[in-house]
C-alpha positions as CSV (number, residue, x, y, z in Angstrom):
1,X,99.5,100.1,127.3
2,X,100.5,103.0,125.0
3,X,103.3,100.9,123.5
4,X,100.8,98.3,122.6
5,X,98.9,100.8,120.5
6,X,101.9,101.4,118.3
7,X,101.9,97.8,116.9
8,X,98.9,98.0,114.6
9,X,100.3,101.1,112.9
10,X,103.8,99.7,112.7
11,X,102.5,96.4,111.3
12,X,100.4,98.1,108.7
13,X,103.3,100.2,107.7
14,X,105.5,97.1,107.3
15,X,102.8,95.4,105.2
16,X,102.5,98.5,103.0
17,X,106.3,98.7,102.6
18,X,106.5,95.0,101.7
19,X,103.9,95.7,99.0
20,X,106.0,98.5,97.6
21,X,109.1,96.3,97.5
22,X,107.1,93.5,95.9
23,X,105.7,95.7,93.2
24,X,109.1,97.3,92.6
25,X,110.7,93.8,92.4
26,X,108.2,92.8,89.8
27,X,108.9,95.9,87.7
28,X,112.6,95.3,88.0
29,X,112.4,91.7,86.8
30,X,110.2,92.8,83.9
31,X,113.0,95.3,82.9
32,X,115.5,92.5,83.4
33,X,117.3,94.4,86.2
34,X,118.2,91.2,88.1
35,X,120.3,92.8,90.9
36,X,117.6,95.4,91.6
37,X,114.9,92.6,91.5
38,X,117.0,90.6,94.0
39,X,117.4,93.6,96.3
40,X,113.7,94.4,96.2
41,X,112.7,90.8,96.9
42,X,115.2,90.5,99.8
43,X,113.9,93.8,101.2
44,X,110.2,92.5,100.9
45,X,111.2,89.3,102.6
46,X,113.0,91.2,105.4
47,X,110.2,93.6,106.0
48,X,107.7,90.7,106.0
49,X,109.8,88.9,108.6
50,X,109.8,92.1,110.7
51,X,106.0,92.3,110.3
52,X,105.7,88.7,111.5
53,X,107.8,89.5,114.6
54,X,105.7,92.6,115.4
55,X,102.4,90.8,114.8
56,X,103.3,87.8,117.0
57,X,104.6,90.2,119.7
58,X,101.5,92.4,119.6
59,X,99.1,89.5,119.9
60,X,101.2,87.7,122.6
61,X,101.2,90.8,124.7
62,X,97.5,91.5,124.2
63,X,96.4,88.0,124.8
64,X,98.8,86.4,127.2
65,X,100.2,89.3,129.2
66,X,97.2,91.7,129.3
67,X,94.4,89.2,128.8
68,X,92.6,91.4,126.3
69,X,92.1,89.0,123.4
70,X,91.7,90.1,119.8
71,X,90.6,93.6,118.8
72,X,86.8,93.5,118.0
73,X,85.6,94.7,114.7
74,X,82.9,97.4,115.4
75,X,81.6,97.9,111.8
76,X,78.0,97.2,111.1
77,X,75.9,96.3,108.1
78,X,77.6,95.4,104.8
79,X,81.0,96.3,106.3
80,X,80.9,93.2,108.5
81,X,80.8,90.5,105.8
82,X,83.2,92.5,103.7
83,X,85.7,92.8,106.6
84,X,85.4,89.1,107.6
85,X,85.7,87.9,104.0
86,X,88.9,89.9,103.6
87,X,90.2,88.9,107.0
88,X,89.5,85.2,106.4
89,X,91.1,85.0,103.0
90,X,94.1,87.1,104.3
91,X,94.6,84.9,107.4
92,X,94.4,81.6,105.5
93,X,96.7,82.7,102.7
94,X,99.1,84.4,105.1
95,X,99.4,81.1,107.0
96,X,100.1,79.1,103.9
97,X,102.3,81.4,101.9
98,X,105.3,81.7,104.2
99,X,107.1,78.5,103.4
100,X,106.5,79.1,99.7
101,X,108.0,82.6,99.9
102,X,111.1,81.0,101.5
103,X,111.3,78.3,98.8
104,X,110.9,80.8,96.0
105,X,113.6,83.0,97.5
106,X,115.9,80.1,98.0
107,X,115.6,79.0,94.4
108,X,116.3,82.5,93.1
109,X,119.3,82.9,95.4
110,X,120.7,79.5,94.4
111,X,120.4,80.4,90.7
112,X,117.7,77.8,89.9
113,X,116.0,80.3,87.7
114,X,113.5,78.1,85.8
115,X,112.1,76.5,89.0
116,X,112.2,79.9,90.7
117,X,110.2,81.5,87.9
118,X,107.6,78.8,87.8
119,X,107.0,79.0,91.6
120,X,107.2,82.8,91.7
121,X,104.3,83.1,89.2
122,X,102.1,81.4,91.8
123,X,103.6,82.8,95.0
124,X,104.0,86.5,94.0
125,X,100.3,87.4,93.5
126,X,99.3,85.6,96.7
127,X,102.1,87.3,98.7
128,X,101.1,90.7,97.3
129,X,97.5,90.0,98.1
130,X,98.4,89.1,101.7
131,X,100.4,92.3,102.1
132,X,97.8,94.5,100.6
133,X,94.9,92.9,102.4
134,X,96.9,93.3,105.6
135,X,96.7,97.0,105.1
136,X,93.0,96.9,104.3
137,X,92.3,94.9,107.5
138,X,94.2,97.5,109.4
139,X,92.3,100.4,107.8
140,X,88.9,98.8,108.4
141,X,89.7,97.7,112.0
142,X,91.6,100.7,113.3
143,X,90.8,103.7,111.1
144,X,87.3,103.2,109.5
145,X,85.7,101.4,112.4
146,X,87.8,101.9,115.5
147,X,86.8,100.4,118.8
148,X,84.7,102.8,120.9
């Protein structure tokens, strides 16, 4: 059971690290440092993939092995609609963005820079939003309003 408690902290850390790599990658491309941009975006992709493995593992163990179901949000008042609005937008966008991240990454790695750039302008802010709101969801669920 204690191992299970590590996952939310690990997953939030991976989301935060992905955000750092995404922002650094953006700064690198603005400075025309292509190799550094590539390294940052590959790192962000790798960290996001690790997050996905950790997230699925955590919820599979909680739900299917232990029968606990999802962690309940205990916040009250205005915190509830704020939390659920962030969670809903985060979940929908996280579900949709994955294939587009892969497509954008592929175009960049293949050297299809014009189509990469066009797609990245749409994908990047959504991916960053998903990474950052993942951290916000963690903070609200496990730090600000932990289960009693």
